[in-house]
Gaussian input, Z-matrix of N, CA and C with variables (Angstrom, degrees):
# hf/3-21g

backbone

0 1
 N
 C     1     B1
 C     2     B2     1     A1
 N     3     B3     2     A2     1     D1
 C     4     B4     3     A3     2     D2
 C     5     B5     4     A4     3     D3
 N     6     B6     5     A5     4     D4
 C     7     B7     6     A6     5     D5
 C     8     B8     7     A7     6     D6
 N     9     B9     8     A8     7     D7
 C    10    B10     9     A9     8     D8
 C    11    B11    10    A10     9     D9
 N    12    B12    11    A11    10    D10
 C    13    B13    12    A12    11    D11
 C    14    B14    13    A13    12    D12
 N    15    B15    14    A14    13    D13
 C    16    B16    15    A15    14    D14
 C    17    B17    16    A16    15    D15
 N    18    B18    17    A17    16    D16
 C    19    B19    18    A18    17    D17
 C    20    B20    19    A19    18    D18
 N    21    B21    20    A20    19    D19
 C    22    B22    21    A21    20    D20
 C    23    B23    22    A22    21    D21
 N    24    B24    23    A23    22    D22
 C    25    B25    24    A24    23    D23
 C    26    B26    25    A25    24    D24
 N    27    B27    26    A26    25    D25
 C    28    B28    27    A27    26    D26
 C    29    B29    28    A28    27    D27
 N    30    B30    29    A29    28    D28
 C    31    B31    30    A30    29    D29
 C    32    B32    31    A31    30    D30
 N    33    B33    32    A32    31    D31
 C    34    B34    33    A33    32    D32
 C    35    B35    34    A34    33    D33
 N    36    B36    35    A35    34    D34
 C    37    B37    36    A36    35    D35
 C    38    B38    37    A37    36    D36
 N    39    B39    38    A38    37    D37
 C    40    B40    39    A39    38    D38
 C    41    B41    40    A40    39    D39
 N    42    B42    41    A41    40    D40
 C    43    B43    42    A42    41    D41
 C    44    B44    43    A43    42    D42
 N    45    B45    44    A44    43    D43
 C    46    B46    45    A45    44    D44
 C    47    B47    46    A46    45    D45
 N    48    B48    47    A47    46    D46
 C    49    B49    48    A48    47    D47
 C    50    B50    49    A49    48    D48
 N    51    B51    50    A50    49    D49
 C    52    B52    51    A51    50    D50
 C    53    B53    52    A52    51    D51
 N    54    B54    53    A53    52    D52
 C    55    B55    54    A54    53    D53
 C    56    B56    55    A55    54    D54
 N    57    B57    56    A56    55    D55
 C    58    B58    57    A57    56    D56
 C    59    B59    58    A58    57    D57
 N    60    B60    59    A59    58    D58
 C    61    B61    60    A60    59    D59
 C    62    B62    61    A61    60    D60
 N    63    B63    62    A62    61    D61
 C    64    B64    63    A63    62    D62
 C    65    B65    64    A64    63    D63
 N    66    B66    65    A65    64    D64
 C    67    B67    66    A66    65    D65
 C    68    B68    67    A67    66    D66
 N    69    B69    68    A68    67    D67
 C    70    B70    69    A69    68    D68
 C    71    B71    70    A70    69    D69
 N    72    B72    71    A71    70    D70
 C    73    B73    72    A72    71    D71
 C    74    B74    73    A73    72    D72
 N    75    B75    74    A74    73    D73
 C    76    B76    75    A75    74    D74
 C    77    B77    76    A76    75    D75
 N    78    B78    77    A77    76    D76
 C    79    B79    78    A78    77    D77
 C    80    B80    79    A79    78    D78
 N    81    B81    80    A80    79    D79
 C    82    B82    81    A81    80    D80
 C    83    B83    82    A82    81    D81
 N    84    B84    83    A83    82    D82
 C    85    B85    84    A84    83    D83
 C    86    B86    85    A85    84    D84
 N    87    B87    86    A86    85    D85
 C    88    B88    87    A87    86    D86
 C    89    B89    88    A88    87    D87
 N    90    B90    89    A89    88    D88
 C    91    B91    90    A90    89    D89
 C    92    B92    91    A91    90    D90
 N    93    B93    92    A92    91    D91
 C    94    B94    93    A93    92    D92
 C    95    B95    94    A94    93    D93
 N    96    B96    95    A95    94    D94
 C    97    B97    96    A96    95    D95
 C    98    B98    97    A97    96    D96
 N    99    B99    98    A98    97    D97
 C   100   B100    99    A99    98    D98
 C   101   B101   100   A100    99    D99
 N   102   B102   101   A101   100   D100
 C   103   B103   102   A102   101   D101
 C   104   B104   103   A103   102   D102
 N   105   B105   104   A104   103   D103
 C   106   B106   105   A105   104   D104
 C   107   B107   106   A106   105   D105
 N   108   B108   107   A107   106   D106
 C   109   B109   108   A108   107   D107
 C   110   B110   109   A109   108   D108
 N   111   B111   110   A110   109   D109
 C   112   B112   111   A111   110   D110
 C   113   B113   112   A112   111   D111
 N   114   B114   113   A113   112   D112
 C   115   B115   114   A114   113   D113
 C   116   B116   115   A115   114   D114
 N   117   B117   116   A116   115   D115
 C   118   B118   117   A117   116   D116
 C   119   B119   118   A118   117   D117
 N   120   B120   119   A119   118   D118
 C   121   B121   120   A120   119   D119
 C   122   B122   121   A121   120   D120
 N   123   B123   122   A122   121   D121
 C   124   B124   123   A123   122   D122
 C   125   B125   124   A124   123   D123
 N   126   B126   125   A125   124   D124
 C   127   B127   126   A126   125   D125
 C   128   B128   127   A127   126   D126
 N   129   B129   128   A128   127   D127
 C   130   B130   129   A129   128   D128
 C   131   B131   130   A130   129   D129
 N   132   B132   131   A131   130   D130
 C   133   B133   132   A132   131   D131
 C   134   B134   133   A133   132   D132
 N   135   B135   134   A134   133   D133
 C   136   B136   135   A135   134   D134
 C   137   B137   136   A136   135   D135
 N   138   B138   137   A137   136   D136
 C   139   B139   138   A138   137   D137
 C   140   B140   139   A139   138   D138
 N   141   B141   140   A140   139   D139
 C   142   B142   141   A141   140   D140
 C   143   B143   142   A142   141   D141
 N   144   B144   143   A143   142   D142
 C   145   B145   144   A144   143   D143
 C   146   B146   145   A145   144   D144
 N   147   B147   146   A146   145   D145
 C   148   B148   147   A147   146   D146
 C   149   B149   148   A148   147   D147
 N   150   B150   149   A149   148   D148
 C   151   B151   150   A150   149   D149
 C   152   B152   151   A151   150   D150
 N   153   B153   152   A152   151   D151
 C   154   B154   153   A153   152   D152
 C   155   B155   154   A154   153   D153
 N   156   B156   155   A155   154   D154
 C   157   B157   156   A156   155   D155
 C   158   B158   157   A157   156   D156
 N   159   B159   158   A158   157   D157
 C   160   B160   159   A159   158   D158
 C   161   B161   160   A160   159   D159
 N   162   B162   161   A161   160   D160
 C   163   B163   162   A162   161   D161
 C   164   B164   163   A163   162   D162
 N   165   B165   164   A164   163   D163
 C   166   B166   165   A165   164   D164
 C   167   B167   166   A166   165   D165
 N   168   B168   167   A167   166   D166
 C   169   B169   168   A168   167   D167
 C   170   B170   169   A169   168   D168
 N   171   B171   170   A170   169   D169
 C   172   B172   171   A171   170   D170
 C   173   B173   172   A172   171   D171
 N   174   B174   173   A173   172   D172
 C   175   B175   174   A174   173   D173
 C   176   B176   175   A175   174   D174
 N   177   B177   176   A176   175   D175
 C   178   B178   177   A177   176   D176
 C   179   B179   178   A178   177   D177
 N   180   B180   179   A179   178   D178
 C   181   B181   180   A180   179   D179
 C   182   B182   181   A181   180   D180
 N   183   B183   182   A182   181   D181
 C   184   B184   183   A183   182   D182
 C   185   B185   184   A184   183   D183
 N   186   B186   185   A185   184   D184
 C   187   B187   186   A186   185   D185
 C   188   B188   187   A187   186   D186
 N   189   B189   188   A188   187   D187
 C   190   B190   189   A189   188   D188
 C   191   B191   190   A190   189   D189
 N   192   B192   191   A191   190   D190
 C   193   B193   192   A192   191   D191
 C   194   B194   193   A193   192   D192
 N   195   B195   194   A194   193   D193
 C   196   B196   195   A195   194   D194
 C   197   B197   196   A196   195   D195
 N   198   B198   197   A197   196   D196
 C   199   B199   198   A198   197   D197
 C   200   B200   199   A199   198   D198
 N   201   B201   200   A200   199   D199
 C   202   B202   201   A201   200   D200
 C   203   B203   202   A202   201   D201
 N   204   B204   203   A203   202   D202
 C   205   B205   204   A204   203   D203
 C   206   B206   205   A205   204   D204
 N   207   B207   206   A206   205   D205
 C   208   B208   207   A207   206   D206
 C   209   B209   208   A208   207   D207
 N   210   B210   209   A209   208   D208
 C   211   B211   210   A210   209   D209
 C   212   B212   211   A211   210   D210
 N   213   B213   212   A212   211   D211
 C   214   B214   213   A213   212   D212
 C   215   B215   214   A214   213   D213
 N   216   B216   215   A215   214   D214
 C   217   B217   216   A216   215   D215
 C   218   B218   217   A217   216   D216
 N   219   B219   218   A218   217   D217
 C   220   B220   219   A219   218   D218
 C   221   B221   220   A220   219   D219
 N   222   B222   221   A221   220   D220
 C   223   B223   222   A222   221   D221
 C   224   B224   223   A223   222   D222
 N   225   B225   224   A224   223   D223
 C   226   B226   225   A225   224   D224
 C   227   B227   226   A226   225   D225
 N   228   B228   227   A227   226   D226
 C   229   B229   228   A228   227   D227
 C   230   B230   229   A229   228   D228
 N   231   B231   230   A230   229   D229
 C   232   B232   231   A231   230   D230
 C   233   B233   232   A232   231   D231
 N   234   B234   233   A233   232   D232
 C   235   B235   234   A234   233   D233
 C   236   B236   235   A235   234   D234
 N   237   B237   236   A236   235   D235
 C   238   B238   237   A237   236   D236
 C   239   B239   238   A238   237   D237
 N   240   B240   239   A239   238   D238
 C   241   B241   240   A240   239   D239
 C   242   B242   241   A241   240   D240
 N   243   B243   242   A242   241   D241
 C   244   B244   243   A243   242   D242
 C   245   B245   244   A244   243   D243
 N   246   B246   245   A245   244   D244
 C   247   B247   246   A246   245   D245
 C   248   B248   247   A247   246   D246
 N   249   B249   248   A248   247   D247
 C   250   B250   249   A249   248   D248
 C   251   B251   250   A250   249   D249
 N   252   B252   251   A251   250   D250
 C   253   B253   252   A252   251   D251
 C   254   B254   253   A253   252   D252
 N   255   B255   254   A254   253   D253
 C   256   B256   255   A255   254   D254
 C   257   B257   256   A256   255   D255
 N   258   B258   257   A257   256   D256
 C   259   B259   258   A258   257   D257
 C   260   B260   259   A259   258   D258
 N   261   B261   260   A260   259   D259
 C   262   B262   261   A261   260   D260
 C   263   B263   262   A262   261   D261
 N   264   B264   263   A263   262   D262
 C   265   B265   264   A264   263   D263
 C   266   B266   265   A265   264   D264
 N   267   B267   266   A266   265   D265
 C   268   B268   267   A267   266   D266
 C   269   B269   268   A268   267   D267
 N   270   B270   269   A269   268   D268
 C   271   B271   270   A270   269   D269
 C   272   B272   271   A271   270   D270
 N   273   B273   272   A272   271   D271
 C   274   B274   273   A273   272   D272
 C   275   B275   274   A274   273   D273
 N   276   B276   275   A275   274   D274
 C   277   B277   276   A276   275   D275
 C   278   B278   277   A277   276   D276
 N   279   B279   278   A278   277   D277
 C   280   B280   279   A279   278   D278
 C   281   B281   280   A280   279   D279
 N   282   B282   281   A281   280   D280
 C   283   B283   282   A282   281   D281
 C   284   B284   283   A283   282   D282
 N   285   B285   284   A284   283   D283
 C   286   B286   285   A285   284   D284
 C   287   B287   286   A286   285   D285
 N   288   B288   287   A287   286   D286
 C   289   B289   288   A288   287   D287
 C   290   B290   289   A289   288   D288
 N   291   B291   290   A290   289   D289
 C   292   B292   291   A291   290   D290
 C   293   B293   292   A292   291   D291
 N   294   B294   293   A293   292   D292
 C   295   B295   294   A294   293   D293
 C   296   B296   295   A295   294   D294
 N   297   B297   296   A296   295   D295
 C   298   B298   297   A297   296   D296
 C   299   B299   298   A298   297   D297
 N   300   B300   299   A299   298   D298
 C   301   B301   300   A300   299   D299
 C   302   B302   301   A301   300   D300
 N   303   B303   302   A302   301   D301
 C   304   B304   303   A303   302   D302
 C   305   B305   304   A304   303   D303
 N   306   B306   305   A305   304   D304
 C   307   B307   306   A306   305   D305
 C   308   B308   307   A307   306   D306
 N   309   B309   308   A308   307   D307
 C   310   B310   309   A309   308   D308
 C   311   B311   310   A310   309   D309
 N   312   B312   311   A311   310   D310
 C   313   B313   312   A312   311   D311
 C   314   B314   313   A313   312   D312
 N   315   B315   314   A314   313   D313
 C   316   B316   315   A315   314   D314
 C   317   B317   316   A316   315   D315
 N   318   B318   317   A317   316   D316
 C   319   B319   318   A318   317   D317
 C   320   B320   319   A319   318   D318
 N   321   B321   320   A320   319   D319
 C   322   B322   321   A321   320   D320
 C   323   B323   322   A322   321   D321
 N   324   B324   323   A323   322   D322
 C   325   B325   324   A324   323   D323
 C   326   B326   325   A325   324   D324
 N   327   B327   326   A326   325   D325
 C   328   B328   327   A327   326   D326
 C   329   B329   328   A328   327   D327
 N   330   B330   329   A329   328   D328
 C   331   B331   330   A330   329   D329
 C   332   B332   331   A331   330   D330
 N   333   B333   332   A332   331   D331
 C   334   B334   333   A333   332   D332
 C   335   B335   334   A334   333   D333

   B1=1.4549
   B2=1.5249
   B3=1.3141
   B4=1.4614
   B5=1.5238
   B6=1.3224
   B7=1.4609
   B8=1.5240
   B9=1.3219
   B10=1.4604
   B11=1.5155
   B12=1.3275
   B13=1.4559
   B14=1.5312
   B15=1.3052
   B16=1.4594
   B17=1.5206
   B18=1.3221
   B19=1.4578
   B20=1.5229
   B21=1.3105
   B22=1.4534
   B23=1.5199
   B24=1.3067
   B25=1.4595
   B26=1.5223
   B27=1.3363
   B28=1.4697
   B29=1.5274
   B30=1.3088
   B31=1.4640
   B32=1.5223
   B33=1.3286
   B34=1.4670
   B35=1.5281
   B36=1.3187
   B37=1.4645
   B38=1.5259
   B39=1.3305
   B40=1.4683
   B41=1.5217
   B42=1.3224
   B43=1.4641
   B44=1.5228
   B45=1.3003
   B46=1.4626
   B47=1.5238
   B48=1.3499
   B49=1.4719
   B50=1.5257
   B51=1.3014
   B52=1.4637
   B53=1.5203
   B54=1.3407
   B55=1.4653
   B56=1.5207
   B57=1.3143
   B58=1.4599
   B59=1.5182
   B60=1.3267
   B61=1.4616
   B62=1.5248
   B63=1.3149
   B64=1.4517
   B65=1.5326
   B66=1.3340
   B67=1.4658
   B68=1.5356
   B69=1.3272
   B70=1.4642
   B71=1.5152
   B72=1.3244
   B73=1.4584
   B74=1.5321
   B75=1.3309
   B76=1.4706
   B77=1.5216
   B78=1.3229
   B79=1.4661
   B80=1.5294
   B81=1.3213
   B82=1.4606
   B83=1.5290
   B84=1.3338
   B85=1.4684
   B86=1.5246
   B87=1.3206
   B88=1.4637
   B89=1.5150
   B90=1.3315
   B91=1.4614
   B92=1.5247
   B93=1.3142
   B94=1.4586
   B95=1.5298
   B96=1.3267
   B97=1.4644
   B98=1.5277
   B99=1.3180
   B100=1.4660
   B101=1.5165
   B102=1.3183
   B103=1.4604
   B104=1.5196
   B105=1.3151
   B106=1.4588
   B107=1.5185
   B108=1.3276
   B109=1.4626
   B110=1.5248
   B111=1.3045
   B112=1.4668
   B113=1.5188
   B114=1.3222
   B115=1.4528
   B116=1.5223
   B117=1.3168
   B118=1.4637
   B119=1.5201
   B120=1.3276
   B121=1.4686
   B122=1.5186
   B123=1.3166
   B124=1.4543
   B125=1.5208
   B126=1.3114
   B127=1.4620
   B128=1.5168
   B129=1.3363
   B130=1.4649
   B131=1.5317
   B132=1.3256
   B133=1.4621
   B134=1.5223
   B135=1.3368
   B136=1.4607
   B137=1.5169
   B138=1.3183
   B139=1.4572
   B140=1.5238
   B141=1.3275
   B142=1.4627
   B143=1.5116
   B144=1.3306
   B145=1.4497
   B146=1.5243
   B147=1.3290
   B148=1.4643
   B149=1.5248
   B150=1.3186
   B151=1.4555
   B152=1.5261
   B153=1.3170
   B154=1.4677
   B155=1.5297
   B156=1.3284
   B157=1.4708
   B158=1.5275
   B159=1.3148
   B160=1.4666
   B161=1.5341
   B162=1.2762
   B163=1.4685
   B164=1.5169
   B165=1.3418
   B166=1.4665
   B167=1.5333
   B168=1.3220
   B169=1.4633
   B170=1.5239
   B171=1.3105
   B172=1.4646
   B173=1.5342
   B174=1.3245
   B175=1.4643
   B176=1.5279
   B177=1.3496
   B178=1.4690
   B179=1.5240
   B180=1.3175
   B181=1.4594
   B182=1.5251
   B183=1.3248
   B184=1.4622
   B185=1.5133
   B186=1.3265
   B187=1.4602
   B188=1.5247
   B189=1.3145
   B190=1.4628
   B191=1.5331
   B192=1.3260
   B193=1.4517
   B194=1.5132
   B195=1.3379
   B196=1.4740
   B197=1.5279
   B198=1.3231
   B199=1.4581
   B200=1.5176
   B201=1.3209
   B202=1.4647
   B203=1.5242
   B204=1.3207
   B205=1.4551
   B206=1.5253
   B207=1.3203
   B208=1.4648
   B209=1.5258
   B210=1.3234
   B211=1.4710
   B212=1.5267
   B213=1.3317
   B214=1.4629
   B215=1.5305
   B216=1.3293
   B217=1.4641
   B218=1.5317
   B219=1.3331
   B220=1.4738
   B221=1.5304
   B222=1.3238
   B223=1.4648
   B224=1.5213
   B225=1.3384
   B226=1.4702
   B227=1.5236
   B228=1.3338
   B229=1.4624
   B230=1.5280
   B231=1.3366
   B232=1.4680
   B233=1.5289
   B234=1.3264
   B235=1.4625
   B236=1.5222
   B237=1.3213
   B238=1.4572
   B239=1.5229
   B240=1.3241
   B241=1.4605
   B242=1.5314
   B243=1.3298
   B244=1.4591
   B245=1.5215
   B246=1.3282
   B247=1.4679
   B248=1.5262
   B249=1.3106
   B250=1.4587
   B251=1.5158
   B252=1.3139
   B253=1.4555
   B254=1.5219
   B255=1.3015
   B256=1.4608
   B257=1.5189
   B258=1.3306
   B259=1.4609
   B260=1.5213
   B261=1.3300
   B262=1.4565
   B263=1.5250
   B264=1.3307
   B265=1.4632
   B266=1.5297
   B267=1.3331
   B268=1.4629
   B269=1.5251
   B270=1.3100
   B271=1.4633
   B272=1.5236
   B273=1.3303
   B274=1.4613
   B275=1.5213
   B276=1.3136
   B277=1.4622
   B278=1.5132
   B279=1.3166
   B280=1.4609
   B281=1.5247
   B282=1.3165
   B283=1.4644
   B284=1.5277
   B285=1.3191
   B286=1.4656
   B287=1.5245
   B288=1.3371
   B289=1.4586
   B290=1.5272
   B291=1.3278
   B292=1.4691
   B293=1.5187
   B294=1.3281
   B295=1.4686
   B296=1.5202
   B297=1.3082
   B298=1.4631
   B299=1.5101
   B300=1.3330
   B301=1.4616
   B302=1.5171
   B303=1.3140
   B304=1.4583
   B305=1.5183
   B306=1.3212
   B307=1.4561
   B308=1.5196
   B309=1.3073
   B310=1.4594
   B311=1.5256
   B312=1.3264
   B313=1.4550
   B314=1.5225
   B315=1.3002
   B316=1.4519
   B317=1.5158
   B318=1.3326
   B319=1.4548
   B320=1.5127
   B321=1.3024
   B322=1.4629
   B323=1.5210
   B324=1.3119
   B325=1.4583
   B326=1.5236
   B327=1.3323
   B328=1.4644
   B329=1.5260
   B330=1.3100
   B331=1.4616
   B332=1.5286
   B333=1.3285
   B334=1.4689
   B335=1.5045
   A1=109.29
   A2=114.88
   A3=120.98
   A4=108.85
   A5=115.48
   A6=120.76
   A7=108.88
   A8=116.48
   A9=122.58
   A10=107.61
   A11=115.88
   A12=121.50
   A13=109.68
   A14=116.50
   A15=121.96
   A16=107.44
   A17=116.52
   A18=121.48
   A19=107.77
   A20=116.64
   A21=120.81
   A22=111.99
   A23=115.21
   A24=122.62
   A25=108.48
   A26=119.04
   A27=119.92
   A28=111.88
   A29=115.42
   A30=122.88
   A31=107.15
   A32=116.70
   A33=121.37
   A34=109.68
   A35=115.35
   A36=121.71
   A37=108.31
   A38=115.77
   A39=120.56
   A40=109.84
   A41=115.57
   A42=121.26
   A43=110.71
   A44=116.35
   A45=125.12
   A46=112.36
   A47=115.30
   A48=121.54
   A49=111.98
   A50=114.94
   A51=121.67
   A52=109.76
   A53=115.11
   A54=121.05
   A55=108.45
   A56=115.90
   A57=121.18
   A58=106.88
   A59=115.57
   A60=119.83
   A61=107.03
   A62=116.22
   A63=123.88
   A64=111.66
   A65=115.22
   A66=122.13
   A67=111.66
   A68=117.04
   A69=120.66
   A70=112.48
   A71=116.28
   A72=121.54
   A73=110.22
   A74=116.03
   A75=119.38
   A76=110.59
   A77=116.38
   A78=121.18
   A79=110.92
   A80=116.88
   A81=122.32
   A82=111.75
   A83=116.51
   A84=121.64
   A85=113.28
   A86=117.22
   A87=119.99
   A88=113.09
   A89=117.61
   A90=122.16
   A91=108.05
   A92=115.94
   A93=121.49
   A94=111.11
   A95=115.94
   A96=121.64
   A97=111.29
   A98=116.61
   A99=123.50
   A100=106.31
   A101=116.48
   A102=119.80
   A103=110.59
   A104=114.97
   A105=122.63
   A106=107.58
   A107=116.72
   A108=121.67
   A109=108.75
   A110=115.17
   A111=121.51
   A112=108.71
   A113=116.99
   A114=122.51
   A115=110.01
   A116=115.11
   A117=121.44
   A118=108.09
   A119=115.84
   A120=121.80
   A121=109.29
   A122=114.87
   A123=121.08
   A124=106.74
   A125=116.29
   A126=122.95
   A127=109.44
   A128=118.34
   A129=119.21
   A130=112.46
   A131=117.62
   A132=121.17
   A133=111.67
   A134=115.07
   A135=121.88
   A136=107.45
   A137=116.73
   A138=121.99
   A139=108.27
   A140=116.96
   A141=122.96
   A142=107.78
   A143=116.37
   A144=121.26
   A145=108.82
   A146=117.71
   A147=120.02
   A148=113.92
   A149=118.33
   A150=121.81
   A151=112.95
   A152=115.14
   A153=121.30
   A154=112.42
   A155=117.22
   A156=119.56
   A157=113.91
   A158=118.27
   A159=121.25
   A160=109.64
   A161=116.55
   A162=122.09
   A163=113.53
   A164=117.50
   A165=119.58
   A166=111.56
   A167=117.14
   A168=121.12
   A169=109.29
   A170=116.29
   A171=122.99
   A172=109.73
   A173=116.56
   A174=121.25
   A175=109.35
   A176=115.92
   A177=121.65
   A178=108.54
   A179=115.85
   A180=122.13
   A181=111.25
   A182=115.07
   A183=121.95
   A184=105.70
   A185=116.13
   A186=121.97
   A187=108.91
   A188=116.17
   A189=122.95
   A190=110.18
   A191=116.88
   A192=122.62
   A193=114.87
   A194=115.97
   A195=120.21
   A196=110.73
   A197=114.76
   A198=122.83
   A199=108.36
   A200=117.13
   A201=121.34
   A202=109.98
   A203=115.53
   A204=120.19
   A205=108.47
   A206=118.45
   A207=119.57
   A208=110.68
   A209=116.25
   A210=121.35
   A211=111.76
   A212=117.41
   A213=119.46
   A214=111.20
   A215=118.14
   A216=122.24
   A217=109.79
   A218=115.83
   A219=120.72
   A220=110.41
   A221=117.13
   A222=121.04
   A223=111.05
   A224=116.85
   A225=121.45
   A226=112.29
   A227=116.08
   A228=120.81
   A229=113.09
   A230=115.96
   A231=122.83
   A232=112.42
   A233=115.68
   A234=121.79
   A235=107.63
   A236=115.82
   A237=120.98
   A238=109.98
   A239=115.69
   A240=121.41
   A241=108.54
   A242=116.33
   A243=122.14
   A244=113.38
   A245=117.24
   A246=120.97
   A247=109.32
   A248=115.03
   A249=121.20
   A250=109.47
   A251=115.96
   A252=122.12
   A253=104.36
   A254=116.94
   A255=119.89
   A256=110.38
   A257=115.13
   A258=122.76
   A259=108.14
   A260=116.03
   A261=121.75
   A262=107.99
   A263=116.41
   A264=121.71
   A265=109.32
   A266=115.90
   A267=121.14
   A268=108.75
   A269=116.42
   A270=120.02
   A271=111.64
   A272=117.57
   A273=121.69
   A274=114.07
   A275=118.57
   A276=121.24
   A277=111.77
   A278=115.31
   A279=122.60
   A280=109.18
   A281=115.87
   A282=120.93
   A283=106.93
   A284=116.72
   A285=122.27
   A286=106.62
   A287=115.48
   A288=118.67
   A289=110.37
   A290=116.46
   A291=120.38
   A292=110.83
   A293=114.72
   A294=119.43
   A295=109.21
   A296=115.29
   A297=120.00
   A298=114.21
   A299=117.96
   A300=121.09
   A301=108.13
   A302=116.94
   A303=121.17
   A304=110.53
   A305=115.28
   A306=122.40
   A307=106.65
   A308=116.01
   A309=120.26
   A310=108.88
   A311=115.62
   A312=120.50
   A313=108.46
   A314=115.50
   A315=120.10
   A316=109.02
   A317=115.17
   A318=121.05
   A319=107.29
   A320=114.71
   A321=118.97
   A322=108.08
   A323=115.93
   A324=121.28
   A325=107.37
   A326=115.13
   A327=120.31
   A328=109.85
   A329=117.29
   A330=120.44
   A331=109.87
   A332=115.73
   A333=119.98
   A334=111.48
   D1=144.70
   D2=178.41
   D3=-118.25
   D4=152.52
   D5=174.13
   D6=-87.03
   D7=135.75
   D8=175.94
   D9=-122.46
   D10=140.06
   D11=178.75
   D12=-85.83
   D13=134.43
   D14=175.98
   D15=-95.95
   D16=126.08
   D17=179.93
   D18=-110.43
   D19=126.71
   D20=179.75
   D21=-82.21
   D22=170.77
   D23=176.54
   D24=-76.87
   D25=122.04
   D26=-177.93
   D27=-71.76
   D28=142.79
   D29=174.19
   D30=-132.78
   D31=123.70
   D32=-177.92
   D33=-77.70
   D34=134.57
   D35=178.60
   D36=-84.65
   D37=123.06
   D38=179.14
   D39=-108.68
   D40=-170.22
   D41=-177.87
   D42=-51.16
   D43=146.19
   D44=-178.50
   D45=61.75
   D46=28.75
   D47=178.46
   D48=53.00
   D49=46.31
   D50=-177.55
   D51=-103.33
   D52=140.35
   D53=173.65
   D54=-125.88
   D55=159.79
   D56=172.60
   D57=-103.35
   D58=124.45
   D59=175.72
   D60=-85.45
   D61=120.98
   D62=-175.96
   D63=-48.05
   D64=137.51
   D65=-178.24
   D66=-57.61
   D67=-43.85
   D68=179.21
   D69=-63.11
   D70=-38.51
   D71=178.49
   D72=-68.04
   D73=-42.72
   D74=177.19
   D75=-61.89
   D76=-41.75
   D77=-179.05
   D78=-62.83
   D79=-38.10
   D80=178.34
   D81=-55.58
   D82=-34.99
   D83=-177.67
   D84=-104.09
   D85=3.72
   D86=179.85
   D87=71.82
   D88=26.80
   D89=178.62
   D90=-92.09
   D91=124.08
   D92=-178.83
   D93=-78.13
   D94=168.48
   D95=179.01
   D96=-60.46
   D97=-37.62
   D98=173.55
   D99=-120.84
   D100=109.35
   D101=-171.39
   D102=-154.75
   D103=170.71
   D104=174.05
   D105=-111.55
   D106=134.86
   D107=177.79
   D108=-128.94
   D109=172.01
   D110=175.39
   D111=-109.43
   D112=139.23
   D113=-178.51
   D114=-127.76
   D115=138.53
   D116=175.52
   D117=-132.84
   D118=143.44
   D119=176.40
   D120=-103.01
   D121=142.09
   D122=174.30
   D123=-145.81
   D124=104.96
   D125=-175.12
   D126=56.80
   D127=-116.24
   D128=-177.63
   D129=-99.98
   D130=12.16
   D131=-177.79
   D132=-109.95
   D133=150.04
   D134=171.70
   D135=-114.36
   D136=134.13
   D137=177.73
   D138=-110.50
   D139=127.07
   D140=-179.50
   D141=-115.29
   D142=130.88
   D143=-179.37
   D144=-144.94
   D145=138.88
   D146=-179.78
   D147=-80.50
   D148=-7.66
   D149=-172.17
   D150=-66.26
   D151=129.51
   D152=178.62
   D153=-72.30
   D154=-27.31
   D155=-173.56
   D156=-76.87
   D157=-3.92
   D158=-179.29
   D159=-85.52
   D160=76.72
   D161=-174.83
   D162=-67.54
   D163=-25.09
   D164=-179.08
   D165=-77.68
   D166=-9.35
   D167=178.99
   D168=-88.57
   D169=148.47
   D170=177.42
   D171=-75.89
   D172=139.61
   D173=178.23
   D174=-80.94
   D175=129.89
   D176=178.95
   D177=-132.64
   D178=153.34
   D179=179.89
   D180=-103.10
   D181=144.54
   D182=169.53
   D183=-113.64
   D184=127.85
   D185=-177.65
   D186=-125.61
   D187=119.99
   D188=-176.97
   D189=52.15
   D190=39.31
   D191=179.16
   D192=78.69
   D193=-0.91
   D194=-176.42
   D195=-96.36
   D196=145.04
   D197=-178.29
   D198=-131.25
   D199=129.92
   D200=178.81
   D201=-89.14
   D202=120.74
   D203=174.72
   D204=-71.27
   D205=140.96
   D206=176.34
   D207=-58.65
   D208=132.45
   D209=-177.06
   D210=-58.34
   D211=-44.77
   D212=-178.36
   D213=-66.75
   D214=-35.17
   D215=176.51
   D216=-63.34
   D217=-45.61
   D218=179.40
   D219=-61.07
   D220=-44.03
   D221=179.92
   D222=-64.40
   D223=-47.30
   D224=-179.56
   D225=-60.23
   D226=-31.44
   D227=-176.19
   D228=-103.10
   D229=12.92
   D230=176.41
   D231=55.77
   D232=37.56
   D233=177.73
   D234=-90.22
   D235=124.59
   D236=-178.23
   D237=-122.19
   D238=163.06
   D239=176.84
   D240=-57.51
   D241=131.69
   D242=-178.06
   D243=97.38
   D244=-18.28
   D245=176.12
   D246=-73.58
   D247=167.21
   D248=171.54
   D249=-108.00
   D250=141.73
   D251=163.29
   D252=-110.04
   D253=166.40
   D254=-174.60
   D255=-122.42
   D256=134.56
   D257=-178.96
   D258=-103.50
   D259=125.34
   D260=-179.17
   D261=-118.82
   D262=123.94
   D263=178.07
   D264=-82.69
   D265=129.98
   D266=177.79
   D267=-131.96
   D268=172.78
   D269=177.52
   D270=-67.44
   D271=-19.01
   D272=-178.97
   D273=-103.22
   D274=7.27
   D275=-179.60
   D276=127.31
   D277=-164.82
   D278=-177.15
   D279=-97.29
   D280=133.24
   D281=173.44
   D282=-104.53
   D283=130.18
   D284=174.22
   D285=-106.57
   D286=124.12
   D287=-179.09
   D288=-130.57
   D289=146.22
   D290=179.34
   D291=-75.09
   D292=165.88
   D293=176.60
   D294=-56.09
   D295=149.28
   D296=178.78
   D297=86.83
   D298=0.63
   D299=177.26
   D300=-93.40
   D301=125.91
   D302=-179.41
   D303=-110.42
   D304=136.15
   D305=171.89
   D306=-115.38
   D307=135.15
   D308=-179.79
   D309=-124.70
   D310=150.79
   D311=173.75
   D312=-137.92
   D313=160.10
   D314=178.76
   D315=-91.10
   D316=134.56
   D317=176.59
   D318=-110.61
   D319=122.79
   D320=177.52
   D321=-80.88
   D322=127.31
   D323=179.10
   D324=-92.70
   D325=113.72
   D326=-178.39
   D327=-92.89
   D328=143.21
   D329=177.82
   D330=-66.40
   D331=147.62
   D332=-179.36
   D333=-86.26

């Protein structure tokens, strides 16, 4: 087995720590252009999920596809205007991670 690096979809951070969540990614999760989602923090990652039943997650708004990153999260993770954060699609929702975060997976090498 070999390790493979997972690279997320880059999103540029604009004024007020705002990013645009890609239309295709939003469509994958049924998130509308103007919608309410649930957000949870775990260390340096943000988890975004459209599910209403996740009561332990903080309620956040998406407006015209834009999502505001929490200011304290951006500061803690040295995210500045003009930087990229990376969006990773998972079975449990979207993970937003700052630059320098690596995700690895195992690749099974099959005989030819």
